[in-house]
N, C-alpha and C positions, 0 to 999 in steps of 0.2 A: 504494500500500500504506500502511495506517495505521502510523505510527511516531511515537513521542513521545520527545523527548530527555529523558533523566533529569537532574533538577536536584538538586544537593546541598541539603540542608535544614539551616538553622541549628539550634542546640541548642534543644530544647523541654523543658519540665518536664511530666512525666507521672506520675500516681498510678495504680498498679495495685492494684485492690481484689480481694484473693483470693490467698493465698499457698500454694495447692495446686500441683500439677504444671504445669498449663497456665498459670496466672498467673505462676509462676516462670520458665517457659520464655520466655514473651512478654516479661517484664521483662528477661531476659537479652538477648534480641534488641535491645530498645530501648537498653540500656546500651551494647552493642557498636556501635550506630549513633551513639553520641556524645551521647545524651540524658541529662538529669538525671532519674533514675527513683527513685521511692519505692514500695515494696510494703507494703501494709497487710493485716493479718489479725486474727483475734479470739483468737489464741493467743500471749500475750506471751512465753512461754518459747520457743516456736518461733522467733519473730522475733529474740529476743536471741541464740539459737544461730546464726541465719543471719548476723547481724552479726559474731559472734565467729569463726565457722568458715568463713564464706562457702560454706556448704552447706545443703541442705534434705533431709536424709537420709530422712525419712519419705515423701517424694514423688519426689525425683530423686536417689537414692543415687549416689555416685561422680561427681557433676557438681560441678565447681568453679565458683562464681558470681563474677562480676566484683566487685572490691572497691568499685567505684563504685555498686553497688546498695545502697540504704539501706532496711532493714526498719524500719517505724515502727508502733507500736501505737496511738498517738493519731491518730484520723482527721483532726481539724482540722489537725494538723501535717503529716500526709501529703498533704493536698490544698491546702496553702497556696501561692498564687500559680501554680497549675498551668495549663497550656494545654489539657490533655486528661485525662480520667478514664476508665480502662479497667476495666470490670466483668468479673471472671472468678470469680464466686461461683456456687454452685449455684442452680438455678432458684428454689427455694423461698426463697432469701435475697435475691433481686433487690429485691423491694419493701421489706423492712425496711432493707436497706443504703442504698437510694435515699433513704428517709426520713431516715436519719442524715446522709447526704451533704448534703442541703439545709441542714441546720443548721450544717454545717462549712465550706462553701465561702466563699471571699472573692474568687473570680474568676467569669467566665462561660465555663466550659470547653466544649470539644467532648466529648460523651459517647459512648464506644465500649463495646460489649459483645461478649464472645467466649464467652458461655454458650449452651447448646443445650437448648431445651425449651419447653413451654407451661405457663403457670401453672395449677395445679390449682384447680378451682372456677370461675374466670373464663374459662378456656380461652384466655387472651390471649397473644399473642406478647410476647416480652420487651421489645422496643422500645416496645410499647404500654404496658406496665407502667411503664417508665422515663419515658415522656412524661406519664403520669398523676401520677407522684410528684415529678418535677422540673419545675417550671413553666418555660414557654418563655422567660420573662424572666430566668431564672437560668442558662440554658445556651445553647449553640449547637446545631447539629444532632445527631441521634443516628445513629451509624454501627454497622453490624453487621459483625463480623469472623468469617468462617467458611469452612470448607473442609476437605479431607482432610489431617489433621494429627495426629500423636501427639507429646505433650510430650517423650517420651523421645528421639525422633528430632530434633526441633527443638533440643533442649538440647545435642546433640552436633554441631549444624551440618549435619545431613543436608538434602538439597535438598527444599524444601517450597513449594507454591504454594497460596494461598488467596484469598478474595474480600473486598473492602471494599465494602459496600453502603450506599447512602444516597440519599434522594430528591434531595438536592443533590449533583450529581456532583463539584463542586469540593471539597466536604468529603470525599467518598470518595477523591478524589485526594490530599488532604492526608494522610489515613491511609495511603494507598498509599506516599507518600514517607516517612512516619514510620517504617514497618516494613521497607521493601524493602532488601535487601542481597544479597551474593553467593550466599547459600544460601536466603534467605527472600524469595519473590517474591509480590507482591500484584497481583491484577487488580481492576478496579472493576466495579460493577454498580449499576443504579438500582432493581432489583426487590427491595426490602427484604422484602416478604412471601414471595417465593419462596425467598430465601436462608435466612430464618429457618425456614420450614416444612421445607425440605430438611434443614437441620441438626437439627431436632428429631425428625423422623420416621425418619430413617435409624437412630436408636438402637433404635427398635422392631424394625425388620427385622434389625438386628444380633443382637438377642436370639434371634430365630428362626433366624438362620444358626448361632449357637452351639449351639442346641438340635439342629439338623440334624446337626452334627458330633458332639455328645454321644451322639446316638442311633445313630451309626455309619453314617449315610448318606454318599454320596460327592459328587463334584464336580457330577454332573448335578443332584442335588437342590439343592445350594447355588446353582447357576446359575439354576435355576428360581425359587427363592425370591427371589433378588436382582432378577431381571428383572421378575417379577410384583409384587414389592415396590416397584420403581421406578414401575411403572404405577399402583400404589395411591397412592404419595406424590404423583405428578403429578395424579391425579384429585382428591385432597383439596386440593392447592394451587390448581388452576385454579378449583375451586368457591369458594375464598376470594379469588379475584381475582389470583392470581399468574400470571406469564408462563410458559407451559409450557417454553419454551427454557431457562429457568433450571435446570430439573431435568436437563438434558443437560450442565450445567457442573460446576464444581468443588464447589459447595455441594450439588449433587444427586447425580449418578452418581459423581462423584469421592469425595465423603465417604462415600457408600454402600459403594463398593468397599473403601476402607481400613478402615472400621469392621466390615465383615462378614467380613474375611479375616485379621485380625491378632489375635494373643494380647495385644497392648497394649490392646485395647478391653475396658473393663470390661463393657460390654453383651454383647459376644461371650462373655466368660468366664462371665457370669451365665447366659446361655442354654446354654452348654456343660455347666455343672453341673446345670441343670434337666434337660437331656437324659439326664444320667447318673443321675437319680433323686433328687437332693438337693432339699430344700424351699427355697422362696424365703427364708424367715426365716433358715435356716442359712447360705445363700449371702451374704445381706446382712450378717449378723453378722460374717462372716470377711473380707468384701471390703475394709473399711477406708476406702473412698471411696464417694461417691455414684454410684449406677447410674441415670443420668437416664432411661433408657428405660423403667424400671418405672413411674414417675409419668406420663411422657409417654404411655404406652400407655393409661392411665386417662383422661387429659384428651382425647386424640384420639378414643378410642372414644365417650366421652360426646358430644363435639361432632359427630362423624360421624353418630351416631344422631339427634341433634337436627336436623341439616341433611339427613338422609336420603342420605348419601353411602355408597356400597358400599365397605366396607373389610374383606374377608374375612380377610386375613392378620392385620391388627391385632386384629380381634375374636377370632381364634383364639388369639393370644398373650395377649390379655386373659383368656381362659378359663383358660389355663395359670397365669397369674400370680395371678388373683383368684378363680377359681371352682373350683380344685382339679382341673382336667382334666389327665390325664397327657399328657406331651409326645407320646408315640407315638400315643395316641388322637387327639390334636389334628391330627397330620399326616394320619392316615387319614381324618379327617373332611373336611379340606381337599381331599383327592384324590377324595372321593366327591361333591363339589359338582356341580350341573348343568353339562352341557357348554355351551360358548359360544365365540364368535369371539374371537380374540386382539385384534381391533381394536375391540371394544366398549369404550366409555369411560363 
């Protein structure tokens, strides 16, 4: 039986870029693991409040943050002498923040990202964007951290398991040791493509699951959407070179389940309100945080059409988001599609 003895890790210096809910929760984990952690963001007032009150009320109300967590507004100061840099910013901010990072670094850190999406326009995975903007001679490997996780639950120490993915498995194991503790467990994976694709596309299906709920449909409809959604994610991933087994793991079916069934999910909440008849603009104006599935739906639909990959659920959600099709009409259109075998891929 495969078994690995857990080794204690000496203190590392880590910069967390992104002071939203997920960035704050991950920073809290790292501080609790004994590391020297600096969290950076673009809102100086928010960071000052975090240092003064040890709370981040706009994102994680009622959570007390460790006093060892330092919130820093100056990027150069935040990344000084670090062993690793963790990106937890919205998809659209990955490239501009990476450009800023190149000018600020004085070490050659491991780059980790815990964001979920595909870049609009280029349709690239986020590790590809980071590799383009941060030259190989200025960094070590790029690692993807992803899986079924809600910041609200991680922040209170609820049991969570996610994946550390990297082409270099030793670097994935470094990140595994960096984060793992009694409530936060990391598994390693070498399939970077599959982990990133599963992370991005589950947000699309979660919008659909929310819409199903908002329309008043029951568990049968939700199960159908999630199951066929997983088939769609896998079809897309395999076409791009991912290992199909990855989609049976934490960053595939695991992340799909948690995002499609929880009110913590912004994507689910967005879909739920669409199903109730609210407009997308109205929903996004009141959400207060980025709903990554909205832009990911556009990027995936465009790329799937370009590569001629069948993505009926994604295309249907695209019609609701961007073409003004009512959610109930969209569901009816899906149910009227030509009959086919479940095993057609």
